[in-house]
ROFI-327135 format. One record per residue (C-alpha): x, y, z; residue in three letters. Coordinates in Angstrom, 3 decimals, decimal comma. Example, Ala and Ser with C-alpha at 12.3 -4.5 7.8 and 13.67 -1.06 7.14 Angstrom:
<pts>
<pt><X>12,300</X><Y>-4,500</Y><Z>7,800</Z><res>ALA</res></pt>
<pt><X>13,670</X><Y>-1,060</Y><Z>7,140</Z><res>SER</res></pt>
</pts>
This chain:
<pts>
<pt><X>14,146</X><Y>60,081</Y><Z>71,174</Z><res>MET</res></pt>
<pt><X>14,688</X><Y>56,332</Y><Z>71,522</Z><res>ASN</res></pt>
<pt><X>11,834</X><Y>53,825</Y><Z>71,712</Z><res>VAL</res></pt>
<pt><X>12,523</X><Y>50,326</Y><Z>73,059</Z><res>VAL</res></pt>
<pt><X>10,307</X><Y>47,337</Y><Z>73,817</Z><res>THR</res></pt>
<pt><X>10,829</X><Y>45,818</Y><Z>77,259</Z><res>VAL</res></pt>
<pt><X>9,163</X><Y>43,162</Y><Z>79,399</Z><res>PHE</res></pt>
<pt><X>8,346</X><Y>43,719</Y><Z>83,065</Z><res>ILE</res></pt>
<pt><X>6,888</X><Y>40,719</Y><Z>84,863</Z><res>ASN</res></pt>
<pt><X>6,023</X><Y>39,198</Y><Z>81,484</Z><res>GLY</res></pt>
<pt><X>4,114</X><Y>42,260</Y><Z>80,235</Z><res>ILE</res></pt>
<pt><X>5,362</X><Y>44,123</Y><Z>77,163</Z><res>GLU</res></pt>
<pt><X>5,940</X><Y>47,890</Y><Z>77,415</Z><res>TYR</res></pt>
<pt><X>7,248</X><Y>50,479</Y><Z>74,983</Z><res>ASN</res></pt>
<pt><X>9,654</X><Y>52,893</Y><Z>76,644</Z><res>LEU</res></pt>
<pt><X>10,487</X><Y>56,275</Y><Z>75,182</Z><res>LYS</res></pt>
<pt><X>13,385</X><Y>58,420</Y><Z>76,325</Z><res>GLY</res></pt>
<pt><X>16,358</X><Y>60,549</Y><Z>75,307</Z><res>ASP</res></pt>
<pt><X>18,711</X><Y>58,063</Y><Z>76,964</Z><res>GLU</res></pt>
<pt><X>20,523</X><Y>55,299</Y><Z>75,112</Z><res>GLN</res></pt>
<pt><X>18,621</X><Y>52,051</Y><Z>74,434</Z><res>GLU</res></pt>
<pt><X>21,062</X><Y>50,159</Y><Z>76,642</Z><res>GLU</res></pt>
<pt><X>20,201</X><Y>52,455</Y><Z>79,558</Z><res>TYR</res></pt>
<pt><X>16,428</X><Y>52,060</Y><Z>79,008</Z><res>LEU</res></pt>
<pt><X>16,826</X><Y>48,270</Y><Z>78,993</Z><res>HIS</res></pt>
<pt><X>18,872</X><Y>48,515</Y><Z>82,168</Z><res>LYS</res></pt>
<pt><X>16,113</X><Y>50,537</Y><Z>83,878</Z><res>VAL</res></pt>
<pt><X>13,450</X><Y>48,057</Y><Z>82,782</Z><res>ALA</res></pt>
<pt><X>15,552</X><Y>45,105</Y><Z>83,945</Z><res>SER</res></pt>
<pt><X>16,003</X><Y>46,712</Y><Z>87,357</Z><res>TYR</res></pt>
<pt><X>12,251</X><Y>47,304</Y><Z>87,754</Z><res>VAL</res></pt>
<pt><X>11,484</X><Y>43,783</Y><Z>86,494</Z><res>ASP</res></pt>
<pt><X>13,780</X><Y>42,263</Y><Z>89,124</Z><res>LYS</res></pt>
<pt><X>12,212</X><Y>44,394</Y><Z>91,859</Z><res>LYS</res></pt>
<pt><X>8,654</X><Y>43,374</Y><Z>90,899</Z><res>VAL</res></pt>
<pt><X>9,530</X><Y>39,688</Y><Z>90,511</Z><res>LYS</res></pt>
<pt><X>11,380</X><Y>39,669</Y><Z>93,831</Z><res>ASN</res></pt>
<pt><X>8,331</X><Y>41,089</Y><Z>95,618</Z><res>ILE</res></pt>
<pt><X>5,978</X><Y>38,612</Y><Z>93,897</Z><res>LEU</res></pt>
<pt><X>8,279</X><Y>35,702</Y><Z>94,764</Z><res>GLU</res></pt>
<pt><X>8,158</X><Y>36,696</Y><Z>98,417</Z><res>ASN</res></pt>
<pt><X>4,364</X><Y>37,096</Y><Z>98,353</Z><res>ASN</res></pt>
<pt><X>2,633</X><Y>35,359</Y><Z>95,437</Z><res>SER</res></pt>
<pt><X>-0,807</X><Y>36,563</Y><Z>96,586</Z><res>LYS</res></pt>
<pt><X>-0,041</X><Y>40,172</Y><Z>95,723</Z><res>LEU</res></pt>
<pt><X>-1,566</X><Y>41,716</Y><Z>92,618</Z><res>SER</res></pt>
<pt><X>0,706</X><Y>43,149</Y><Z>89,947</Z><res>THR</res></pt>
<pt><X>-0,344</X><Y>46,682</Y><Z>90,856</Z><res>SER</res></pt>
<pt><X>0,453</X><Y>46,080</Y><Z>94,540</Z><res>SER</res></pt>
<pt><X>3,826</X><Y>44,647</Y><Z>93,558</Z><res>ALA</res></pt>
<pt><X>4,438</X><Y>47,714</Y><Z>91,385</Z><res>ALA</res></pt>
<pt><X>3,627</X><Y>50,034</Y><Z>94,315</Z><res>ILE</res></pt>
<pt><X>5,972</X><Y>48,121</Y><Z>96,636</Z><res>LEU</res></pt>
<pt><X>8,657</X><Y>48,197</Y><Z>93,947</Z><res>SER</res></pt>
<pt><X>8,233</X><Y>51,967</Y><Z>93,649</Z><res>ALA</res></pt>
<pt><X>8,610</X><Y>52,270</Y><Z>97,434</Z><res>LEU</res></pt>
<pt><X>11,793</X><Y>50,173</Y><Z>97,328</Z><res>ASN</res></pt>
<pt><X>13,221</X><Y>52,278</Y><Z>94,501</Z><res>VAL</res></pt>
<pt><X>12,325</X><Y>55,496</Y><Z>96,349</Z><res>ALA</res></pt>
<pt><X>14,008</X><Y>54,096</Y><Z>99,487</Z><res>ASP</res></pt>
<pt><X>17,145</X><Y>53,288</Y><Z>97,478</Z><res>ASP</res></pt>
<pt><X>17,150</X><Y>56,766</Y><Z>95,953</Z><res>MET</res></pt>
<pt><X>16,786</X><Y>58,549</Y><Z>99,319</Z><res>LEU</res></pt>
<pt><X>19,563</X><Y>56,469</Y><Z>100,860</Z><res>LYS</res></pt>
<pt><X>21,866</X><Y>57,320</Y><Z>97,960</Z><res>VAL</res></pt>
<pt><X>20,976</X><Y>61,015</Y><Z>98,386</Z><res>LYS</res></pt>
<pt><X>21,910</X><Y>60,803</Y><Z>102,079</Z><res>ASP</res></pt>
<pt><X>25,191</X><Y>59,115</Y><Z>101,193</Z><res>GLN</res></pt>
<pt><X>25,844</X><Y>61,800</Y><Z>98,597</Z><res>ASN</res></pt>
<pt><X>25,227</X><Y>64,546</Y><Z>101,185</Z><res>ALA</res></pt>
<pt><X>27,641</X><Y>62,856</Y><Z>103,611</Z><res>ASP</res></pt>
<pt><X>30,301</X><Y>62,534</Y><Z>100,917</Z><res>LEU</res></pt>
<pt><X>29,859</X><Y>66,184</Y><Z>99,936</Z><res>SER</res></pt>
<pt><X>30,346</X><Y>67,193</Y><Z>103,574</Z><res>LYS</res></pt>
<pt><X>33,505</X><Y>65,076</Y><Z>103,785</Z><res>GLN</res></pt>
<pt><X>34,845</X><Y>66,687</Y><Z>100,609</Z><res>VAL</res></pt>
<pt><X>34,226</X><Y>70,136</Y><Z>102,109</Z><res>GLY</res></pt>
<pt><X>36,131</X><Y>69,193</Y><Z>105,254</Z><res>GLU</res></pt>
<pt><X>38,982</X><Y>67,703</Y><Z>103,219</Z><res>LEU</res></pt>
<pt><X>39,221</X><Y>70,903</Y><Z>101,181</Z><res>LYS</res></pt>
<pt><X>39,660</X><Y>72,883</Y><Z>104,399</Z><res>LYS</res></pt>
<pt><X>42,391</X><Y>70,491</Y><Z>105,572</Z><res>VAL</res></pt>
<pt><X>44,011</X><Y>70,635</Y><Z>102,149</Z><res>GLU</res></pt>
<pt><X>44,054</X><Y>74,470</Y><Z>102,296</Z><res>LYS</res></pt>
<pt><X>45,774</X><Y>74,361</Y><Z>105,706</Z><res>VAL</res></pt>
<pt><X>48,413</X><Y>71,953</Y><Z>104,365</Z><res>TYR</res></pt>
<pt><X>48,931</X><Y>74,077</Y><Z>101,257</Z><res>GLU</res></pt>
<pt><X>49,489</X><Y>77,171</Y><Z>103,411</Z><res>ASP</res></pt>
<pt><X>51,957</X><Y>75,262</Y><Z>105,601</Z><res>GLN</res></pt>
<pt><X>53,704</X><Y>73,895</Y><Z>102,522</Z><res>LEU</res></pt>
<pt><X>54,051</X><Y>77,359</Y><Z>100,979</Z><res>ASN</res></pt>
<pt><X>55,432</X><Y>78,681</Y><Z>104,256</Z><res>SER</res></pt>
<pt><X>57,968</X><Y>75,845</Y><Z>104,426</Z><res>LEU</res></pt>
<pt><X>58,988</X><Y>76,431</Y><Z>100,812</Z><res>LYS</res></pt>
<pt><X>59,643</X><Y>80,101</Y><Z>101,618</Z><res>LYS</res></pt>
<pt><X>61,697</X><Y>79,089</Y><Z>104,651</Z><res>GLN</res></pt>
<pt><X>63,631</X><Y>76,607</Y><Z>102,553</Z><res>LEU</res></pt>
<pt><X>64,330</X><Y>79,190</Y><Z>99,867</Z><res>LYS</res></pt>
<pt><X>65,471</X><Y>81,694</Y><Z>102,471</Z><res>TYR</res></pt>
<pt><X>67,721</X><Y>79,098</Y><Z>104,132</Z><res>THR</res></pt>
<pt><X>69,270</X><Y>78,086</Y><Z>100,813</Z><res>GLU</res></pt>
<pt><X>69,946</X><Y>81,734</Y><Z>99,948</Z><res>GLU</res></pt>
<pt><X>71,487</X><Y>82,227</Y><Z>103,373</Z><res>LEU</res></pt>
<pt><X>73,596</X><Y>79,121</Y><Z>102,859</Z><res>ASN</res></pt>
<pt><X>74,906</X><Y>80,463</Y><Z>99,557</Z><res>GLU</res></pt>
<pt><X>75,701</X><Y>83,777</Y><Z>101,206</Z><res>GLU</res></pt>
<pt><X>77,622</X><Y>82,016</Y><Z>103,960</Z><res>LEU</res></pt>
<pt><X>79,567</X><Y>79,982</Y><Z>101,419</Z><res>LYS</res></pt>
<pt><X>80,691</X><Y>83,212</Y><Z>99,753</Z><res>GLU</res></pt>
<pt><X>81,768</X><Y>84,620</Y><Z>103,096</Z><res>LYS</res></pt>
<pt><X>83,579</X><Y>81,383</Y><Z>103,868</Z><res>LEU</res></pt>
<pt><X>85,692</X><Y>81,764</Y><Z>100,749</Z><res>LYS</res></pt>
<pt><X>86,775</X><Y>85,190</Y><Z>101,962</Z><res>LYS</res></pt>
<pt><X>87,808</X><Y>84,025</Y><Z>105,402</Z><res>ILE</res></pt>
<pt><X>89,374</X><Y>80,666</Y><Z>104,550</Z><res>GLN</res></pt>
<pt><X>92,812</X><Y>81,839</Y><Z>105,715</Z><res>ASN</res></pt>
<pt><X>91,628</X><Y>83,508</Y><Z>108,919</Z><res>SER</res></pt>
<pt><X>91,187</X><Y>82,060</Y><Z>112,413</Z><res>GLY</res></pt>
<pt><X>87,401</X><Y>82,360</Y><Z>112,074</Z><res>GLN</res></pt>
<pt><X>87,284</X><Y>79,386</Y><Z>109,715</Z><res>LEU</res></pt>
<pt><X>86,417</X><Y>76,764</Y><Z>112,350</Z><res>LYS</res></pt>
<pt><X>83,648</X><Y>78,909</Y><Z>113,779</Z><res>GLU</res></pt>
<pt><X>82,200</X><Y>79,493</Y><Z>110,343</Z><res>LYS</res></pt>
<pt><X>82,451</X><Y>75,774</Y><Z>109,585</Z><res>ASP</res></pt>
<pt><X>80,351</X><Y>75,071</Y><Z>112,660</Z><res>LYS</res></pt>
<pt><X>77,793</X><Y>77,643</Y><Z>111,596</Z><res>GLN</res></pt>
<pt><X>77,624</X><Y>76,140</Y><Z>108,125</Z><res>ILE</res></pt>
<pt><X>77,206</X><Y>72,636</Y><Z>109,515</Z><res>GLU</res></pt>
<pt><X>74,422</X><Y>73,860</Y><Z>111,775</Z><res>LYS</res></pt>
<pt><X>72,712</X><Y>75,595</Y><Z>108,868</Z><res>LEU</res></pt>
<pt><X>73,074</X><Y>72,522</Y><Z>106,690</Z><res>GLN</res></pt>
<pt><X>71,474</X><Y>70,425</Y><Z>109,415</Z><res>GLU</res></pt>
<pt><X>68,625</X><Y>72,929</Y><Z>109,596</Z><res>GLU</res></pt>
<pt><X>68,270</X><Y>72,774</Y><Z>105,819</Z><res>ILE</res></pt>
<pt><X>68,036</X><Y>68,978</Y><Z>105,938</Z><res>GLU</res></pt>
<pt><X>65,366</X><Y>69,162</Y><Z>108,657</Z><res>ILE</res></pt>
<pt><X>63,382</X><Y>71,713</Y><Z>106,634</Z><res>ILE</res></pt>
<pt><X>63,725</X><Y>69,580</Y><Z>103,502</Z><res>LYS</res></pt>
<pt><X>62,490</X><Y>66,482</Y><Z>105,333</Z><res>GLU</res></pt>
<pt><X>59,566</X><Y>68,433</Y><Z>106,814</Z><res>THR</res></pt>
<pt><X>58,724</X><Y>69,871</Y><Z>103,403</Z><res>THR</res></pt>
<pt><X>58,821</X><Y>66,433</Y><Z>101,793</Z><res>GLN</res></pt>
<pt><X>56,546</X><Y>65,116</Y><Z>104,538</Z><res>LYS</res></pt>
<pt><X>53,975</X><Y>67,844</Y><Z>103,926</Z><res>TYR</res></pt>
<pt><X>54,248</X><Y>67,384</Y><Z>100,157</Z><res>VAL</res></pt>
<pt><X>53,458</X><Y>63,668</Y><Z>100,580</Z><res>LYS</res></pt>
<pt><X>50,536</X><Y>64,412</Y><Z>102,918</Z><res>GLU</res></pt>
<pt><X>49,230</X><Y>67,056</Y><Z>100,533</Z><res>ASN</res></pt>
<pt><X>49,478</X><Y>64,646</Y><Z>97,593</Z><res>THR</res></pt>
<pt><X>47,592</X><Y>62,015</Y><Z>99,592</Z><res>LYS</res></pt>
<pt><X>44,828</X><Y>64,495</Y><Z>100,447</Z><res>ILE</res></pt>
<pt><X>44,551</X><Y>65,559</Y><Z>96,796</Z><res>VAL</res></pt>
<pt><X>44,188</X><Y>61,883</Y><Z>95,764</Z><res>GLU</res></pt>
<pt><X>41,543</X><Y>61,295</Y><Z>98,438</Z><res>GLU</res></pt>
<pt><X>39,751</X><Y>64,417</Y><Z>97,236</Z><res>ASN</res></pt>
<pt><X>39,714</X><Y>63,091</Y><Z>93,669</Z><res>LYS</res></pt>
<pt><X>38,340</X><Y>59,746</Y><Z>94,866</Z><res>GLU</res></pt>
<pt><X>35,566</X><Y>61,434</Y><Z>96,850</Z><res>LEU</res></pt>
<pt><X>34,646</X><Y>63,620</Y><Z>93,879</Z><res>LYS</res></pt>
<pt><X>34,448</X><Y>60,493</Y><Z>91,743</Z><res>PHE</res></pt>
<pt><X>32,228</X><Y>58,789</Y><Z>94,360</Z><res>GLN</res></pt>
<pt><X>29,941</X><Y>61,821</Y><Z>94,506</Z><res>ILE</res></pt>
<pt><X>29,631</X><Y>61,844</Y><Z>90,708</Z><res>GLN</res></pt>
<pt><X>28,823</X><Y>58,116</Y><Z>90,767</Z><res>SER</res></pt>
<pt><X>26,185</X><Y>58,662</Y><Z>93,455</Z><res>GLU</res></pt>
<pt><X>24,622</X><Y>61,455</Y><Z>91,387</Z><res>LYS</res></pt>
<pt><X>24,315</X><Y>59,100</Y><Z>88,439</Z><res>TYR</res></pt>
<pt><X>22,721</X><Y>56,494</Y><Z>90,730</Z><res>LYS</res></pt>
<pt><X>20,175</X><Y>59,078</Y><Z>91,904</Z><res>ILE</res></pt>
<pt><X>19,326</X><Y>59,978</Y><Z>88,305</Z><res>ILE</res></pt>
<pt><X>19,015</X><Y>56,278</Y><Z>87,515</Z><res>ASP</res></pt>
<pt><X>16,690</X><Y>55,726</Y><Z>90,483</Z><res>LEU</res></pt>
<pt><X>14,579</X><Y>58,749</Y><Z>89,543</Z><res>GLN</res></pt>
<pt><X>14,072</X><Y>57,279</Y><Z>86,064</Z><res>HIS</res></pt>
<pt><X>13,100</X><Y>53,952</Y><Z>87,602</Z><res>LYS</res></pt>
<pt><X>10,605</X><Y>55,634</Y><Z>89,909</Z><res>LEU</res></pt>
<pt><X>8,997</X><Y>57,390</Y><Z>86,940</Z><res>ILE</res></pt>
<pt><X>8,830</X><Y>54,096</Y><Z>85,059</Z><res>GLU</res></pt>
<pt><X>7,132</X><Y>52,441</Y><Z>88,030</Z><res>ASN</res></pt>
<pt><X>4,587</X><Y>55,239</Y><Z>88,212</Z><res>GLN</res></pt>
<pt><X>3,879</X><Y>54,836</Y><Z>84,493</Z><res>ILE</res></pt>
<pt><X>3,531</X><Y>51,075</Y><Z>84,909</Z><res>ASN</res></pt>
<pt><X>1,188</X><Y>51,540</Y><Z>87,858</Z><res>LEU</res></pt>
<pt><X>-1,000</X><Y>53,894</Y><Z>85,855</Z><res>ALA</res></pt>
<pt><X>-1,123</X><Y>51,369</Y><Z>83,009</Z><res>LYS</res></pt>
<pt><X>-2,026</X><Y>48,592</Y><Z>85,411</Z><res>GLU</res></pt>
<pt><X>-4,834</X><Y>50,636</Y><Z>86,909</Z><res>LYS</res></pt>
<pt><X>-6,128</X><Y>51,423</Y><Z>83,456</Z><res>LYS</res></pt>
<pt><X>-6,086</X><Y>47,764</Y><Z>82,466</Z><res>GLN</res></pt>
<pt><X>-7,802</X><Y>46,680</Y><Z>85,698</Z><res>LYS</res></pt>
<pt><X>-10,611</X><Y>49,255</Y><Z>85,468</Z><res>ASN</res></pt>
<pt><X>-12,595</X><Y>48,886</Y><Z>82,215</Z><res>PRO</res></pt>
<pt><X>-14,757</X><Y>51,900</Y><Z>83,126</Z><res>LEU</res></pt>
<pt><X>-11,720</X><Y>54,177</Y><Z>82,909</Z><res>LEU</res></pt>
<pt><X>-10,904</X><Y>52,756</Y><Z>79,465</Z><res>ASN</res></pt>
<pt><X>-14,429</X><Y>53,481</Y><Z>78,210</Z><res>LYS</res></pt>
<pt><X>-14,328</X><Y>56,982</Y><Z>79,603</Z><res>GLY</res></pt>
<pt><X>-11,154</X><Y>57,883</Y><Z>77,703</Z><res>THR</res></pt>
<pt><X>-12,504</X><Y>56,958</Y><Z>74,258</Z><res>ARG</res></pt>
</pts>
């Protein structure tokens, strides 16, 4: 467990936690800025009132991030459905392409056998038509491959955003706990009767 000394609104506190010292300092700095910002806007507030307002602000930030995270999760779910549809279409097109290529090879073999017959021109037309169809299928397949790749990249980005938002929520939860601890300390310092009762 790490123990670090931090200052919040000029008051020294010892923070304990399993997180890295850098993270604990970051949490304290965030809370310090929140408290100072509230006191700058209203210098008549007591430190405990500023701490309560800071806790409310942190809780508001945390809830908003949770809502954003829920929205992003929903979007990822929808993108996964779209991605599945594109994958199915892509697999179907690949099967069609494979079948067409096999058919093309078969026709080429037949063409060799009838090169000297009068059917050559007709077969040439059929081959040209099939080759055109193959090109169309290839272009369509490439289009779906590109779209599928784009969706996969967007999916990765959304997953990264969701992970980032989760870390923000954890960060905000730690800050809220720190504010509650600070508030309890402030109350204890303000009320000498409570201090005597705990001895």
